[in-house]
N, C-alpha and C positions, 0 to 999 in steps of 0.2 A: 863521947856526950859534950865535949866542948864544940866540936865540930858542928854537929847537930844545932845545938846553941845559936853557931854563928849564921848556920843555913836559915835558921826560923827567924832571926833577928833580919836578916837581909829580906826574907820574902815579906815581914811585916814592912817592912821600908817601901818596898815596893808597892803595896797596897794602900798603904797610905799616902804617897807621892803620887799614884793615879787618882787618888780620891779627889787631893787637894788640886789638881787639875782638871777636875770637873767643874763646871760653872752652871749656874741655872738663872735665867732670866725672865721675868713675867712681864707679857704685854697684855693690855687693857682693848678694852673697844675704842679707848681715846687712841691709842694708837692706829686702828684702821685709816687706811688711806682710801679705801673704797668701802660702800654700806648701803644696803637697800631693804625695803620691807614691799612686797608687791602682794596685790590681791587680785584674784578674780571680779571682787564686786567693784573696785576702783583700778579698771586696765591700763589706765595712762598714768597713774601716780606714783611716784617713785618711792614715796615715803607714808604707808598706810598702816600706821602702827596701831592706832586707837579709833574706833569708829565713833564719834561724838553726836552725830546727827546726820541726817539725809545726804550723804555724798561729803561730809564734812569729817577731815581727820585732824588729829592732834598730833603734833610733831614730836612732842617729848613727854616725859613722864611715865610710860608705861606702853608696851609692847602685849597685844593679845592677839596669839597667833593662834588661825585656824587652819583647818585642813586645805582651803582655797589660797592660802596664802603662802610667802616662802621670804626667808631671811636671806641676804646677801651679806658675806662679810670676807674682808681681804686684810689681811696681817701682814704689813711688809717684814722681811725678815733680816734687814740691813743691819740690826744690832748684832749678829752673830758674826763675831770675826772670821775672817778666811780661813781655809785649812781644818775646819772642825768635823767632828764625826756626830751626828745626833743620834742621842741615847734615849732620849725619852721626850715626848713632847704629849701634854694633856690638855684639853679645850674644856671649859668650866662655863656652865650657866645657871645663873640664879635664877629661880622660879618662886613666885609667890602665891602661884594658885593653880590647881590643876582640875579639869574635869574628865571623869572618867581614866583610861591609864594610857593616854598618846604616846606613841612612837615617833618621837624627831630623828628621820634618816638626816645624815650629814654626808655629803657628796662633795666631789672636786668639782669646780666647775671647768668645763672645757671652753666653753663659748667665750670671746672677749667682748665683755659689757663694760658700761661705761657713761657719758653724759645722756640723761633722759630716760635711764633704764626703768623698764615698768613690767606688767602682767605681759603686755604684747610685745615689746621692744626691748633688746637687750642694750640697743643705743639710739640715740634720735639726732646726735650732731657727730661729724657732719652731714650724714646721711642715715636715714632712718634702716634700722637692720632687724628684721623680725626674729626672734626665738625659733628653734626649728618645731618646738610646742609651746605653746602659751604657758606663760608662768616659769620657762628655763627648766621644762622637765623632759626633753630630749635626751633618752639614753642613748650614750655615745656621741651625743652630738652637743646638746648644751652642758648637759653633767655627766658626770662619768657614771658608767653602767654599776658600778660596784658600789656599796656603801662603805665610806670610811669607817662609820660608827655610827651607833643607834642610841640615843637616849631613853631609856622607858621612864617614864613619868609616872611616878605613883604617889609623890607626895612633895610638898615645897620644901625648899631650900635648894642646896647647890649640887649641880647634877655634873660629872665629870666621865669624859671619854679620851680613849687613847686616839692620839692622831698624827702618832710616830710617824707612821710611813709617808702621809704627807709631807709632812714637814721635811723630812730628809728628800723626797723626791723635789720639792721645790728648792730646798737650800743648795742641791746638788746641780740644780738647773735641768733634772732628766725630766721635769715637767715645768709648763709656764704657770705661774702662781696667778691664777685669777679666784684665788679665794674658795670659799666653799658656800653650799645652796643648804637650807635647813628647811624641812618640811615634814609635817604629819602625814604619815601615808598610810596609818590604819584607820582613819575616819572617826578617832577620838577626840577629845580636847575640847574646849581650846585649852593652850595655858598661857598664865599672864607672866609678864616678866619685866624686871626695871628695864626701861629702854636702853638700849645700846649706845644710842646716842642722845648724851643728855647733859648740853654746856651749862646750865644752870643747877646740877648736883654732882654728886659724885657716883652716881648709878653706871655710869659708863666703865668704870674702873672695877664693878664687880663681876664684869665678863673677862676672861682672863685666859690667856695661852700661856703655858708654861713650858719652858723649853730647856732640856738639859744638855749639853754639848761637852766634848772633851777633845784635845786634841789629837790628830791623826796619827 
């Protein structure tokens, strides 16, 4: 009996020690080092979040995402120390309005994108480079042909999906971190969200990437 209690005590200690080694960090949209909202209606705009008038887009306050648009976000993972194992990663999108039942597909971007990104081009400096398909929707060229996750929007509130596989690939450098592209694929919607880029408010903090890791 004493020996069994001793063994049980060691097991509990090891479980507690392992739990104490695990750590969770929360990144927000304010931590992103690349971001864009692109639209077929404004093919040369890099931030087409809210259409306020004829060809006039607001840069802050809100994002109104329609099926002909896409949100691009890249979270750097430099806050995660070396020699860790990613155990869980979740992406949270806050939603303030939903029309219909839109499905927002999250996929890893494969194409390098940057300065001047828009619906037509994945970059315009130092050279203009087009997407394989406008809007960054080229399968296996612009973006991965497999969904990482799908937000199934049926009501307002915070929606969360599992993105562990992508974060692990990026952290281990098995894949280059070029961020995600998010699009409505079932021709429903739109959805309205707080703007992921909102330096005059705290709305960017409502977009979250929560990552849990532990020593290898």
